[in-house]
C-alpha positions in Angstrom: -13.4 -28.0 -13.0 -11.2 -24.3 -13.5 -13.4 -24.4 -17.1 -16.6 -24.9 -15.5 -15.6 -22.1 -12.8 -14.8 -19.8 -15.9 -17.7 -20.4 -17.8 -19.9 -19.6 -14.9 -17.8 -16.2 -14.4 -17.9 -15.3 -18.3 -20.8 -16.1 -19.1 -23.2 -13.6 -17.9 -24.4 -11.0 -20.2 -25.8 -7.8 -19.1 -27.5 -5.0 -21.2 -25.3 -1.5 -21.7 -26.4 1.0 -18.8 -28.8 3.4 -19.3 -28.6 6.9 -17.9 -29.6 7.8 -14.8 -32.4 10.2 -13.8 -32.1 13.9 -13.3 -29.3 13.7 -10.3 -30.1 15.3 -7.0 -28.7 18.6 -6.2 -27.9 18.8 -2.3 -27.1 22.4 -1.0 -24.5 23.2 1.7 -27.2 23.5 4.4 -28.0 19.5 3.9 -24.5 18.1 3.4 -22.4 20.3 5.4 -19.3 20.5 3.4 -17.5 24.2 3.2 -15.4 25.2 0.4 -12.7 26.0 3.4 -12.5 22.3 4.2 -11.3 21.2 0.5 -8.2 21.5 -1.3 -7.2 25.0 -2.1 -5.5 23.6 -5.1 -8.8 21.7 -6.2 -10.9 24.7 -5.7 -8.1 26.8 -7.9 -8.4 23.6 -10.9 -11.9 24.2 -10.6 -12.5 27.8 -10.6 -10.0 28.1 -13.9 -11.7 25.6 -15.4 -15.2 27.1 -14.7 -13.6 30.6 -15.9 -12.9 29.2 -19.1 -16.4 27.8 -19.5 -15.7 24.4 -18.6 -17.9 22.1 -15.9 -15.4 21.1 -13.1 -16.2 19.4 -10.0 -13.9 17.8 -7.2 -15.3 14.4 -7.3 -15.3 10.6 -5.3 -13.2 10.0 -2.3 -12.4 13.5 -0.8 -16.0 14.1 -1.0 -16.9 11.1 0.4 -14.3 11.3 3.3 -15.5 14.7 4.4 -19.0 13.5 4.2 -18.1 10.9 7.2 -15.9 13.1 9.0 -12.5 11.7 7.7 -10.0 14.0 6.4 -9.2 13.2 2.7 -5.5 12.2 1.6 -5.8 13.7 -2.0 -8.3 15.7 -4.2 -9.6 14.6 -7.7 -11.5 16.5 -10.4 -13.6 15.9 -13.2 -14.1 18.1 -16.0 -15.8 18.2 -19.7 -12.3 19.5 -21.1 -10.2 17.2 -22.9 -6.4 16.3 -21.5 -5.1 18.5 -24.2 -7.7 21.5 -23.4 -6.5 21.4 -19.4 -2.9 20.9 -20.1 -3.0 24.0 -22.0 -4.5 26.2 -19.1 -2.1 25.1 -16.3 1.8 25.9 -16.9 2.7 23.4 -14.3 0.8 20.1 -15.7 1.5 17.1 -17.7 -0.6 14.5 -19.7 0.0 11.1 -18.4 -1.2 7.5 -19.2 -2.0 6.4 -22.2 -4.7 3.7 -21.7 -6.3 6.2 -19.4 -5.4 9.6 -20.0 -5.5 11.8 -17.1 -3.6 15.5 -16.3 -1.5 16.0 -13.0 -1.5 19.4 -12.3 0.7 20.8 -9.6 0.4 23.3 -6.9 3.1 23.9 -4.6 3.6 20.4 -3.2 -0.1 19.0 -3.9 -1.0 17.4 -7.0 -4.4 17.3 -8.4 -5.6 14.8 -10.8 -7.7 15.8 -13.3 -9.3 13.3 -15.6 -12.2 14.0 -18.3 -15.8 12.4 -18.1 -15.8 9.3 -19.5 -18.3 7.9 -21.9 -20.9 5.5 -20.9 -18.5 2.7 -22.5 -15.0 2.0 -22.2 -13.1 2.2 -26.1 -11.1 -1.3 -25.7 -11.9 -4.5 -23.3 -9.9 -7.6 -23.8 -11.9 -11.2 -23.8 -12.9 -11.4 -20.0 -14.3 -7.5 -20.1 -11.7 -5.9 -18.4 -11.2 -2.4 -19.7 -7.8 -2.2 -21.4 -8.3 1.8 -22.6 -10.7 4.6 -21.8 -10.0 7.7 -23.7 -13.5 8.1 -25.2 -15.0 11.1 -23.7 -18.8 12.0 -22.6 -21.1 13.9 -20.3 -21.2 14.4 -16.6 -24.2 11.8 -16.6 -22.4 9.0 -18.4 -19.5 10.0 -16.5 -21.5 8.9 -13.1 -22.5 5.3 -14.7 -18.6 4.6 -15.1 -17.8 5.3 -11.5 -17.5 1.9 -9.5 -19.3 2.7 -6.4 -22.4 4.8 -5.6 -20.4 6.8 -2.6 -17.5 7.5 -5.1 -20.0 9.1 -7.6 -20.2 12.4 -6.0 -19.6 15.3 -7.6 -18.8 18.7 -5.3 -18.9 22.2 -6.9 -16.7 24.3 -4.6 -17.7 27.9 -6.2 -21.6 26.9 -5.2 -20.9 24.4 -2.3 -23.5 22.1 -4.0 -23.5 18.3 -4.3 -24.9 16.5 -7.4 -25.3 13.2 -6.5 -26.6 11.0 -9.6 -27.3 7.4 -7.7 -28.0 8.1 -4.5 -24.2 7.7 -2.5 -25.2 10.4 0.1 -28.0 8.3 1.0 -25.9 5.2 0.9 -23.6 6.4 3.1 -26.1 7.2 5.8 -26.9 3.8 5.8 -23.5 2.4 5.8 -24.1 0.7 2.7 -21.6 0.0 0.0 -23.4 -0.6 -3.7 -21.7 -0.6 -7.0 -23.4 1.2 -9.5 -24.9 -1.2 -12.3 -24.6 -5.1 -12.6 -21.5 -6.1 -10.1 -20.5 -8.7 -12.2 -20.1 -6.6 -14.9 -18.6 -4.3 -13.4 -16.1 -6.8 -11.3 -15.5 -7.9 -15.2 -14.3 -4.5 -16.1 -12.0 -3.8 -13.4 -11.3 -6.9 -11.2 -9.5 -4.5 -8.7 -13.0 -3.3 -7.7 -13.5 -6.5 -5.3 -10.2 -5.6 -3.7 -11.4 -2.0 -3.1 -14.8 -3.1 -2.2 -13.2 -4.5 0.6 -10.9 -1.7 1.7 -13.7 0.9 1.3 -16.0 -1.3 3.8 -13.4 -1.4 6.2 -12.4 2.1 6.1 -15.9 3.5 6.2 -17.7 0.8 8.2 -20.0 0.0 5.7 -21.8 -3.3 4.8 -21.1 -4.5 1.2 -24.7 -5.2 -0.4 -25.5 -8.4 -0.9 -25.8 -8.0 -4.5 -22.5 -6.9 -4.6 -21.1 -9.0 -2.4 -22.6 -12.5 -4.2 -20.2 -12.7 -7.0 -16.9 -11.9 -5.3 -16.3 -15.4 -4.2 -16.7 -16.9 -7.9 -14.7 -13.9 -9.7 -12.1 -13.9 -7.4 -10.4 -15.8 -10.2 -10.5 -12.5 -12.6 -7.5 -10.9 -10.3 -5.3 -13.1 -12.0 -5.6 -11.1 -15.2 -4.9 -7.6 -13.5 -1.4 -6.5 -14.1 1.3 -7.5 -11.2 1.8 -3.6 -10.9 -1.1 -2.4 -10.6 -2.3 -5.3 -8.0 0.6 -4.1 -5.9 -0.5 -0.6 -5.6 -3.9 -1.8 -4.8 -2.6 -4.0 -2.2 -0.3 -1.2 -0.7 -3.3 1.1 -0.4 -5.1 -1.7 1.4 -2.5 -2.3 4.0 -1.5 1.2 4.8 -5.1 2.3 4.6 -5.1 2.1 8.6 -7.6 -0.3 8.8 -5.5 -3.5 7.3 -6.1 -6.0 10.2 -10.2 -5.6 9.1 -8.9 -5.6 5.4 -7.3 -9.1 5.7 -10.0 -10.5 7.7 -12.5 -9.2 5.1 -10.7 -10.6 2.4 -10.0 -14.4 4.3 -14.3 -13.8 4.3 -14.3 -13.3 0.6 -11.7 -15.9 -0.6 -10.0 -13.0 -2.0 -6.8 -13.5 -0.1 -5.4 -16.6 -2.1 -2.9 -15.8 -4.7 -2.9 -11.9 -3.4 -0.1 -12.4 -1.1 0.9 -16.4 -2.6 2.7 -16.8 1.0 0.2 -15.6 3.3 -2.1 -18.6 3.2 1.0 -20.8 4.2 2.2 -18.2 7.0 -1.7 -17.8 8.7 -1.8 -21.7 9.7 1.2 -21.4 11.5 0.5 -19.8 15.8 3.4 -17.8 15.9 3.5 -16.6 12.1 -0.2 -15.8 11.8 0.6 -13.9 15.9 3.8 -12.0 13.9 1.6 -10.9 10.9 -1.2 -9.8 12.9 0.6 -7.7 15.5 2.8 -5.9 12.1 -0.4 -5.4 10.7 -2.2 -3.7 14.0 1.2 -1.5 14.6 0.9 -0.3 11.0 -2.8 0.7 11.6 -2.0 2.4 15.1 0.6 4.6 13.3 -1.7 5.2 10.1 -4.4 6.5 12.7 -2.1 8.3 14.3 -1.2 10.1 11.7 2.6 8.9 11.7 5.4 7.9 8.6 4.6 4.1 8.1 7.2 2.1 5.6 5.7 -0.2 3.0 9.2 -1.9 3.1 8.7 -2.8 6.6 5.2 -3.9 6.4 6.2 -6.3 3.2 9.0 -7.3 5.2 7.0 -8.2 8.1 4.1 -10.5 5.8 7.0 -12.1 4.4 9.6 -12.9 7.2 7.8 -16.0 8.3 8.3 -17.9 5.2 11.8 -16.1 4.8 12.9 -17.6 8.2 11.0 -21.0 7.4 12.8 -21.0 4.1 16.4 -19.9 5.6 16.1 -22.7 8.7 15.3 -25.6 5.9 18.4 -24.3 3.9 20.6 -24.2 6.8 19.5 -27.7 7.5 20.6 -29.0 4.3 24.2 -27.6 5.0 24.3 -23.9 3.6 26.3 -21.3 5.2 23.8 -19.1 7.5 24.4 -15.9 5.5 24.4 -17.6 2.2 21.2 -19.5 3.3 19.5 -16.2 4.2 20.5 -14.2 1.1 19.0 -17.4 -1.1 16.2 -17.4 1.0 15.2 -13.5 0.6 15.3 -14.1 -3.1 13.5 -17.4 -3.6 10.7 -15.8 -1.6 10.5 -12.7 -3.1 10.3 -14.4 -6.8 7.5 -16.3 -5.4 5.7 -13.4 -4.4 6.5 -11.2 -7.9 4.7 -13.3 -9.9 1.5 -12.0 -8.4 2.5 -8.3 -7.0 5.2 -6.6 -8.9 7.1 -5.1 -5.5 9.2 -2.4 -6.9 13.1 -2.8 -6.8 13.2 0.0 -4.2 11.2 -1.5 -1.7 12.2 -5.1 -2.9 16.1 -3.7 -1.7 14.8 -1.8 1.6 13.0 -5.4 2.7 16.0 -7.5 1.9 18.2 -4.6 3.8 15.9 -5.5 6.9 15.7 -8.9 6.7 19.6 -8.8 6.2 20.0 -7.0 9.7 18.2 -9.5 11.6 21.0 -12.0 11.7 23.2 -9.4 12.7 21.6 -8.8 16.0 23.0 -12.1 17.2 26.8 -11.3 16.9 27.8 -8.8 20.2 30.8 -8.7 19.9 33.5 -5.9 19.6 33.4 -3.6 16.7 30.6 -5.9 14.9 27.9 -4.2 17.5 29.8 -0.7 17.2 29.4 -0.8 13.1 26.0 -2.1 13.5 24.3 1.0 15.5 26.2 3.1 13.0 24.0 1.4 10.0 21.7 3.9 8.6 18.7 1.2 9.0 19.7 0.0 12.5 16.5 1.7 14.0 14.3 0.0 11.2 15.9 -3.1 11.8 15.6 -2.9 15.6 12.1 -2.4 15.3 12.0 -5.3 13.5 13.7 -7.2 15.9 11.3 -5.8 18.5 8.2 -7.3 16.9 9.9 -10.7 16.4 10.2 -10.6 20.0 6.8 -9.0 21.1 5.3 -12.4 18.9 7.5 -14.6 20.8 9.7 -15.8 18.1 13.1 -14.6 19.8 13.7 -13.6 23.3 12.6 -9.7 24.4 16.2 -9.8 26.3 18.0 -9.5 22.9 16.1 -6.0 21.8 16.2 -4.5 25.3 19.8 -5.3 25.0 20.6 -3.6 21.8 18.2 -0.5 22.9 20.4 0.0 26.2 23.5 -0.2 24.1 22.7 2.2 21.3 21.4 4.7 23.9 24.4 5.0 26.4 27.8 5.7 26.6 31.2 4.2 25.9 32.4 2.8 29.4 28.5 1.3 29.6 29.0 -0.3 26.2 31.9 -2.3 26.9 30.7 -3.4 30.2 27.7 -5.0 28.0 29.6 -6.4 25.4 31.8 -7.9 28.6 28.7 -9.6 30.2 27.5 -10.9 26.6 31.2 -12.8 26.4 31.4 -13.8 30.1 27.3 -15.4 29.7 28.7 -17.1 26.7 31.3 -18.7 28.7 34.2 -16.6 26.6 36.9 -14.5 28.2 36.6 -11.2 27.5 38.5 -10.0 24.5 42.0 -8.0 25.3 42.9 -5.3 23.7 45.9 -5.6 21.7 48.5 -2.9 22.8 50.4 -1.3 19.8 54.2 -2.1 19.6 55.7 1.6 19.8 58.3 2.3 16.9 61.8 2.5 17.8 63.5 6.1 17.8 64.8 7.0 14.5 62.4 4.5 12.2 60.7 5.9 9.3 57.7 5.2 7.7 57.5 3.5 4.4 54.9 4.7 1.5 52.6 1.9 0.4 54.2 0.0 -2.3 58.0 1.5 -2.1 60.6 -0.8 -1.1 63.2 -0.4 1.4 
């Protein structure tokens, strides 16, 4: 079965792309993007390169987003200058990457990514057709062929305010259609992540994936297994923090791309409480992104994986493991299973475990334990997570409400809250131990000193 599927996916052959016809040159009077709307740093980079006789354009997502009324988060520049030539022109710059050399040019707090026009064919591919190295340089027309979607193959000259459009990308945006440049199967083999990107862009821009681009996705989803885990993590993070995570996950399920992407997602989405928890986490993340509020990758991944951690934790306790040991082992088990497909960074994984580890501490509302918890640097994030669990119906809403009151009131009121909890649990309020007064004339001994 698997072999038949692989033959079906990899047997298709396509002729090399031919150069597109003369591109459309769209003036500002038609597209409406003024240079003041784009990054000042990107304009400076283009101006510097053009002053030295090179071609230089703002390219891709920034222009696409401006055309649909979105504010771009970053600006990329494409040029016919080689990475070494770009590096020589900018003092605050560095060449990064070996397989795909690009230059990062720093302008104040902003980093402009500058790439050299790619040739029409990649320099090295694996047996499946995935591009492994791409440092063969060509013309702007060849570079346009190598772009993934027509809406991303738009070149904007900030000095003349003209858009150069090789593949009718502006028209596709107007028609709300996402099209692949070239033959979709060949392009997905070159870079399987393009299938995920198609879903993310369609959700973000409210586009419909062109039928010829959509048709092969389900059959070719297996190619994602050939993508490095670190790259898959980066693309998944973009998808989940795009402000359209709910629509993206829904689209992933429709296209059959979620299998193996978040290996535990298939399991938890079949459980009503778990599914409610995950969709609520995604909705809240989308709301924060759209409101331009900070979002945490650690919090989001912790939420997506929590239902499986919770299930594993309970299962280990049922076998007799102590609660905290069971939770620690459950966290390691779930993260290890996830790491097989997504290379979650060490820092993010550490934050996730810390967030999970706080949850059982909220159940202990006693004396010094409660005071120490509200002083914990991750208390607020842990409380947000606790509240999310309550809103999804996993725990009582009384628990996060109690902690919110406890954290934002005075000492006397906190003592009342702790006594009330002790009484509700059938325990006598803990008495404060009175300190014994030292007899007159007594001396205090230093540690480790004999009398």
